[in-house]
C-alpha positions in Angstrom: 58.5 305.7 6.4 61.9 306.0 5.5 62.3 303.9 1.8 65.6 305.3 0.3 68.8 306.3 1.8 71.9 307.4 0.7 75.2 307.9 1.9 78.9 308.5 0.7 78.8 312.3 0.1 81.7 314.6 0.5 84.2 316.7 -0.3 87.2 315.5 -2.3 89.5 317.1 -5.1 89.1 317.6 -8.8 90.3 314.4 -10.2 89.2 312.2 -7.3 86.3 309.4 -6.6 82.9 308.9 -4.7 81.2 305.9 -4.3 77.3 307.0 -3.1 75.3 304.3 -1.9 71.1 304.1 -1.6 70.0 301.3 0.4 66.3 300.7 -0.3 63.2 298.5 1.3 63.4 294.6 -0.1 59.9 296.1 -1.9 61.2 298.8 -3.8 64.3 297.4 -5.1 62.4 294.2 -6.3 59.7 295.9 -8.5 61.4 299.9 -9.2 63.7 300.9 -11.9 66.9 302.7 -9.9 68.3 306.3 -10.4 70.5 309.1 -9.2 69.7 313.1 -10.2 71.4 315.8 -9.3 70.6 319.5 -8.2 73.5 322.2 -8.1 72.9 325.6 -6.8 70.4 327.8 -8.4 70.0 324.8 -11.5 67.4 321.9 -11.8 67.6 319.0 -11.2 69.0 316.6 -13.5 69.2 312.9 -14.3 72.5 311.5 -14.2 72.4 307.7 -14.3 69.7 305.0 -14.2 69.5 301.1 -14.2 66.6 299.0 -14.5 65.7 296.0 -12.7 67.4 294.0 -15.5 70.3 295.6 -15.1 70.7 297.9 -18.1 72.2 301.4 -17.7 71.9 305.1 -19.1 73.7 307.9 -18.4 73.7 311.5 -19.1 76.8 312.6 -21.5 78.5 314.5 -18.9 79.5 311.7 -17.0 79.5 308.8 -19.6 83.2 307.2 -18.9 83.4 308.6 -15.3 80.4 307.2 -13.7 79.1 303.8 -12.9 76.0 302.8 -11.8 75.1 299.1 -10.2 72.7 297.6 -7.9 73.3 294.7 -5.2 70.3 292.4 -5.1 71.9 291.0 -2.1 72.1 294.4 -0.2 69.2 295.7 -1.9 71.9 298.8 -2.7 72.0 301.1 -5.9 75.9 302.5 -6.1 77.3 305.2 -8.2 80.9 305.1 -8.2 82.1 308.6 -9.2 85.6 309.1 -10.8 87.4 311.5 -12.1 85.6 314.4 -10.6 85.3 317.5 -11.7 83.9 320.8 -10.0 81.0 321.3 -12.4 79.9 317.3 -10.7 79.2 319.5 -7.3 75.5 319.1 -6.5 73.0 317.2 -4.2 72.6 313.8 -5.5 69.1 312.2 -4.8 68.7 308.7 -5.4 65.0 307.5 -6.7 62.8 304.6 -7.4 61.0 304.9 -10.8 58.5 302.8 -12.8 57.2 303.5 -16.1 59.4 306.5 -16.4 57.7 308.0 -13.2 59.6 308.6 -10.2 57.5 307.4 -6.8 60.4 307.8 -4.5 63.3 310.0 -3.2 66.0 310.0 -0.6 66.7 312.8 1.2 69.9 313.7 -1.0 73.5 314.0 0.0 75.9 316.8 -0.8 79.3 316.0 -3.4 81.1 318.7 -3.5 84.5 318.9 -5.7 87.2 321.8 -4.5 90.8 322.2 -4.6 
């Protein structure tokens, strides 16, 4: 049973923007903190941003001021708005759901490529 479904990846030029979406089942959205990880070729998966059930957010330093994570309770969806994209943001982005800091659910991933 698919619990998290991502969309919104693609190819964008440096300086451009993309918005990723992660649709979750209602039970997950209500009970879990949500986040986005990314994995670039040859690199380990890294945490990009998180948002708690209460709406508190946290970002890795490299995306602060450029990325914004948000959640829409009416749509059971988490978003990652990515602005001023750089080539080093190129990666597969994964949505996740966590409780007490432990990730329990992963999405299938969506490719983001930043290139001219």
